[in-house]
C-alpha positions as CSV (number, residue, x, y, z in Angstrom):
1,M,-37.3,-11.9,-0.3
2,K,-37.1,-15.6,-0.8
3,K,-37.8,-17.4,-4.5
4,T,-37.7,-21.2,-4.6
5,T,-36.8,-23.0,-8.1
6,V,-38.0,-26.3,-9.0
7,Q,-36.2,-28.4,-11.7
8,L,-37.5,-31.2,-13.4
9,L,-35.1,-34.3,-13.6
10,D,-34.9,-37.1,-16.0
11,D,-35.9,-40.0,-14.0
12,L,-33.4,-42.3,-16.3
13,D,-30.1,-40.1,-16.1
14,G,-30.9,-37.3,-13.9
15,T,-30.1,-34.4,-16.1
16,V,-32.4,-31.3,-16.1
17,I,-35.3,-31.2,-18.3
18,E,-35.1,-27.8,-19.9
19,N,-38.8,-25.9,-19.9
20,G,-40.5,-26.9,-23.4
21,S,-38.6,-30.2,-23.7
22,G,-38.9,-33.5,-22.7
23,A,-42.1,-35.1,-21.2
24,T,-44.0,-37.0,-18.6
25,V,-44.9,-40.6,-19.9
26,S,-47.7,-42.9,-18.2
27,F,-47.9,-46.4,-19.2
28,A,-49.5,-49.2,-17.7
29,F,-47.9,-52.9,-17.4
30,E,-49.3,-56.1,-15.9
31,G,-52.0,-54.2,-13.8
32,D,-49.7,-51.6,-12.5
33,S,-49.6,-48.2,-13.7
34,Y,-46.4,-45.8,-14.2
35,E,-45.3,-42.4,-14.6
36,I,-41.6,-41.3,-15.8
37,D,-40.0,-38.1,-16.9
38,L,-37.7,-38.0,-19.7
39,S,-35.4,-35.8,-21.7
40,T,-36.4,-35.5,-25.5
41,E,-33.3,-37.6,-25.9
42,N,-34.6,-40.7,-23.5
43,L,-38.2,-40.2,-24.9
44,A,-37.3,-41.0,-28.5
45,E,-35.3,-44.0,-27.0
46,F,-38.4,-45.2,-24.6
47,R,-40.8,-44.5,-27.9
48,A,-38.3,-46.8,-30.1
49,A,-38.1,-49.4,-27.7
50,I,-41.7,-50.1,-27.0
51,K,-42.6,-49.6,-30.6
52,P,-42.6,-53.3,-31.7
53,Y,-44.6,-54.1,-29.0
54,T,-47.3,-51.1,-29.5
55,N,-47.3,-51.9,-33.3
56,V,-48.8,-55.2,-32.6
57,S,-50.8,-54.5,-29.6
58,R,-54.4,-53.6,-29.4
59,R,-55.4,-50.3,-28.0
60,V,-58.0,-50.4,-25.2
61,G,-58.0,-46.4,-24.0
62,Y,-57.0,-44.9,-21.1
63,V,-55.8,-47.1,-18.0
64,P,-56.4,-45.2,-14.6
65,A,-53.6,-45.7,-12.1
66,K,-54.7,-47.6,-9.2
67,T,-56.7,-45.7,-6.7
68,R,-54.3,-45.0,-3.5
69,G,-57.0,-42.4,-2.1
70,A,-58.2,-39.1,-2.4
71,S,-54.6,-37.3,-2.0
72,S,-53.4,-38.7,-5.5
73,A,-56.3,-37.8,-7.4
74,G,-56.1,-34.2,-9.1
75,S,-52.3,-33.2,-8.7
76,D,-50.4,-32.2,-11.9
77,R,-46.6,-32.0,-12.1
78,A,-46.5,-28.5,-11.1
79,E,-48.4,-28.8,-7.9
80,L,-45.9,-31.7,-7.0
81,Q,-43.0,-29.7,-7.7
82,A,-44.3,-26.9,-5.6
83,I,-45.6,-29.2,-2.7
84,R,-41.7,-30.8,-2.7
85,A,-40.2,-27.3,-2.9
86,W,-42.5,-26.0,0.1
87,A,-41.4,-29.1,1.9
88,A,-37.8,-28.8,1.5
89,A,-37.6,-25.1,2.5
90,N,-39.7,-26.0,5.5
91,G,-37.2,-28.8,6.6
92,T,-39.6,-31.7,5.6
93,H,-37.8,-34.3,3.6
94,V,-39.6,-35.5,0.8
95,S,-38.2,-38.1,-2.1
96,D,-37.5,-36.3,-5.7
97,R,-39.8,-39.2,-7.1
98,G,-43.0,-41.1,-5.9
99,R,-45.3,-40.3,-3.8
100,I,-45.8,-37.6,-1.3
101,A,-47.3,-38.7,2.1
102,G,-50.6,-37.2,2.8
103,S,-49.2,-35.4,5.8
104,V,-47.1,-33.2,3.5
105,R,-49.8,-32.4,1.3
106,E,-52.0,-31.3,4.1
107,A,-49.5,-29.5,5.7
108,Y,-48.7,-27.5,2.1
109,A,-52.6,-27.0,1.6
110,K,-52.9,-25.3,5.3
111,A,-49.8,-23.4,4.4
112,Q,-51.3,-21.9,1.2
113,A,-54.3,-21.0,3.0
């Protein structure tokens, strides 16, 4: 029997984010969309840092990420973690952060079928 465990890490300081704490934050700046995983403490610091700017900003609603192809559509955090864990268990190097190559996603999908 084999069990693979995936841990969510704070992108800022590398600490483990326990279930039910922290959050993934999406934001846009100068035409680019970003996403970062933060612990509860770093999330509070992020919110405090941008509060002076959001207090005087105009809300424009949802700003979608730049389209990079069909492979980025419909992925949630759990799926991305599962793909990374599968890739590591099968000898494929995948970065802990950022985009997962389409070829890795396809191989994962075939393995799950």
